[in-house]
C-alpha positions, 0 to 999 in steps of 0.5 A: 728585452729577451733575446731568442736564440734560433734553434741550431738545426735551422742555422745548419739547414741554412748553411747546407742550402747555401752549400747546395746552391753553390754546388748546383751553380758549379755543376751548371758551370761545368756542364756549360764548359763541357758543352762548349768544348764538345762543340769545339771538338766537333770534326770538321769537313775532311779534305778529298783524296786526290785521284791516282793516275790510271797510266803507270808511266805517267805515275812513274814520271810524276814520282821521278819529278816529285823526288827531285823536287822534294829532295831539292826543297829539303836541302834548301829548307835546311839551308834556310834553317841554317841561315836563321840559326846563324842570324840568331847567333849573330843577333845574340852576339850583338846584344839583340839590337832593335829589328827596326826596318828604319834608321834611327838616332838616340835621343835619351838613353834610360841607362843614364837617368838618375833611376836607370833602366834599360829603355831608350828613346830613339827618333826614326830618320825620314827615309828617302822619298818620304814626306817632309816632317812637319814640326807642327804635326803631332809626334808619334811615340811607339812603345813595343812590348817587352814580353820576351822578344826585343823591340822593333815589331811596330816598325818591322817593315815599311808597311807598319805603324812607323811607316804609316806615320812617316808617310803623313809627315809626322815626327816618329819616335820609338821606345826601344829596350836593351836585352839586359835590365839594369840592376834593381830596375822596376816597372815604376822606374820604366814608367818614370823614364817614359815620362822623361822621354815624353817631356823630351819630345815636348821640348823638341816639338814646342809648336806641335800638339801633345804626341800620340802614344802607341802601345803594342801588347804589353806596351799598352798597359805601360801607355795607360800607366803613363796616361794615368800618372802623367796625363799632361804629357800624353795626347791620344793613346792607341792600345793595340792588342793590349791585355788590360783586363786579364780575367775577361774572356769567353768560356770555351775559348782562349784558355791562356787566362786559366794557366796561372790558376792551374800553376798555383799563381805567381811562384813559378815565375819567381822560381825561374827568375831565382834559377836565372840568378835574379833574372827571368828569361823571356824565352819562357814567355815566348815558349808559353805563347808558342804552346797556344798553337802547337800546329803552327809552332812545331809543324805548319810554319816549317812545312810552309817554308819547305813547301814554298822554299823558293819564295818563302825563305826571305820572309821566314828569315826576316820574321825569325830575326825578331821572334828569336831575340830573347830578353831578360827581366829582373825578378821584381819586374816579372813578379810585378807583371804576373801578380798585378796584371795576369793573376791579380787583374789589379789595373782595371780595378785601380789597385796598382801602387804608383808609390807614395800611397798613390795608385794607377787609376785609369779614370785619371786618363784624360787623353782620347783612347783608341783600342784595337783588338781582334777576334782572332787573337788568342793571346789578347782576345777582345775581352781582355782588350776591351773589358776594362772600359766596363770595369772602369766606367759605370756606363757610357754617360759617365764617359761623356760626363768625364769628358773622355773619348774612347774609340774601339775597333775589332778585326774579325780574324787577324792573329795577335802578331798580325795586329803589329806586323801584317802589311794589310792591317797597316794599310787599312786599320793603322792607316785609318787610325792615323787619319782619325787621330788627326781629328780626334780633338773634334770628336765629342766625348763618348764611347764609339766603335770605328767601323771601316767599310767599302763602297762600290767595286773600288779595290780594297787597297785604295785609300779612297775606298775606305769609309770610316764612321764612328758609331756611338756604342753603349756599355752593353756592346763592350760586355757582349764582346767581353764574354763572361768576365765576372768569374768568381774563381779568379779572385780565389786564384789571386788569394791562393797565389799570394799564399803560395808565393809567401810559402815559396819566398819563405822556404824555397827561394832562399835555398835556390838563391844560394845555389844559382850563379851567373854561370849556371843561369847562362847555361840554362839559357843556352840550353833552353829549347827556344835557343837550342833549336836555332843554334843546332841548325847554325854553322856552330853545328859541324853536321851543317858544314855541307849544307851551303854547297848542297844548297847552291847546287840545288838552286842551280839545278832547281826543277820544281814539280808541277802543282798538279803533280799527284805526289805533291797533292798527296803531300799537301793532304798529308800536311793537312792531316798532320796539322789537323792532328795537332789542332785536335791535340790542342783542342783536347788540351785546352778543353781539359785545361778549362774544365780542370780550372773550373772543377778545381776552383769551383769545388773550392768555392763550393766548400767556402774556401773563397771566403765571405761573399763580397760586400755589395757596394752602395748604388752609385749616385744618379749621373745627373747629380755628378758635380761636372754634370750639375756645373754643365747644366747650370751653364746651359744658356752661356757660351753664345755663338760658339756653344750653340754651334758645337751643341747643334753639331753634337745633337745632330751626331747623337741623332744619327748615332755616330759621325762619318770621318768626312763630316768630322773633317769638316767639323775640325776645319770649322773649329780650327780655322773660323772665328770665334773658334780659331781664337780659342786654345785647343784646351778651351775648344775641348772644354767647350766640346765636353761641356756641350756633350754633357748638356746635349746628353743629359738634357737634350730637349732643354739643350734644343729649346735654349738655343735661341738664348745663346743666339739672340740676334737673327743674323747670328742664328742664320750664321750658326745654322749655315755653319752646321748645315755645311758641316752636316753635308748633303741632307739626303745622306743624313738619315731619317733621325738626323733629318728630323733633328735638323728640322727641329734646329731650323724650327727653333732658330727661325722662331720669332718668339723671344727666348725665355729665361727658363727654357721650356722642354721641347719634344725631341722625336729623334731619340726613338729612331736613333738607335745605333746599329 
């Protein structure tokens, strides 16, 4: 056989065309980024200028009144800053203990474990007037983020995650951590310690179901690692503002994900740890967070204190105590976090090593998962909190076939910290999550959005005013919330980061380690701007000595200006202008950050630096061929009365496109108090719910037609139909599609024809109407 070599010019033309295609794609990307940033920089409506009083005498009186008020507010502002500085110094001297509002008792100290770490499990004491703790209720275990700050944000105030659980009588545990890490501790040591903590909770509550485990921010991926590695220990998992898919996001918004690429990868974090004598200062992370909103960091929160100093001081001091407590990490810990999560995005791809050749795979999580995100969160936007669902599972049908239940809810405007500390969020979202968790085992597997709404004119703070529904969603809803997550630049960032890290480890790190000592590291920490701007206002500064006496005099003679004082109105206008200026700087900076990222890595990709194109994976096998699906469908006519009732309830829920919590409560009561369900173990009930979900989802017509085979006796059919109707509630509230399904259930079960050995498919008319909104 003769091999004909193609002319060299043809190959060159093909390569040139490929390069030109990449260049065109790059130009389109940059144009899209520029257009979105231009929209963000469009000037907003400017505030109106307050009028000048026509009467000069009135103007003079207003000026005198404002001068006294402004001077007094300035003195009280300085005193509030002094108190915050003193609190910071005292908190640091005490070792930065948890800022929990509640009293607690130590249960397990991780520093005493065989593989010691600076984590500990504490039990929250029941406060005065709280409901008695029921030992048979699910324990709640809350894990706070170790992202620069100390522990306690999940129980920072009475209206918090801790308070919500305590008011319902649940035993509550909190995973705290100490400021200084144990020598040589790793992230895997912490995961192992958290497994020890959960085993201890099981021992203390042998009659209770598996504990709910709540992870806040970075505590969320810690919770998922725990659920993936030790699924037998965890009940439902709640992830609040947790960044599990760090590459995900939307162009023109939330540029924080680009910073690692522009910095060249993970080496800056390693360098800061080397300068810290092997320990990374968490104040660097907090400074990075604060840079996202310079207006609030450098002006707004301080002006808000100054403008409303009479009522704002207690809240400011309370928050500053937590915000000003900075914790340390070992060099290996921060490097693991940056390389695996922020740069490598390895968790959602199942590439994080768990030791011994194993990896953490989120598909191994078998506990129900509740994800709480916010569109107003600029640290963990919805894409980073939700995209892992689409990365891990092929579609919503696979979630069902694996027996998994995932519920997500998205707040429209609360910020990142508000997810954890807002009293309004605690009274609404966290309260409704806690209520739903009591019924989570009765929810059929699938992907749901929790929708919280109100009806009528009831006050929003009244618990009875909230109506909660779990609406079935598809993977398209997740992708729509996530933005352009499949960004080809990020894999290139990971490869360049690995290269830069190798160069740093070989040539720079050994030199820095030779010169870094604990004395120089501590001096750097104390001179860090996050600490220095607090200690300078404390009593350690002699210039603040006269402030307490002056503040006391200002309080005794306080004479606030009227809100309508023209000078006060002009002050507000000035403050608004300053804030807008900071915001404009932020928007311009963010725009250039995003543009520079896409320009740099897009150009490298155009030149072929990114390497060969990824090999396309073989198309997945049809879902109907999955072993768990074949097994479930093979048992379509098994299970009798219990299987028939569960199947009918699932068919009704599918027809409606979701389930209200009131119906879920009735379903839970049926499945836990009436025979034959009450005689089953929770695991057996959940297995039956999973099996019937697969049957109803993969073969709805056959599932409907085979019901008579499960209920051969007429009295059983009457009993099963009555049970399902009682759970469904008033028929007029079901909706057209669910009413049609209920009619089909009645027709099938009231048929006198004998059940066939092989079910004949029956047309199911609800499917076209039951499109989740």
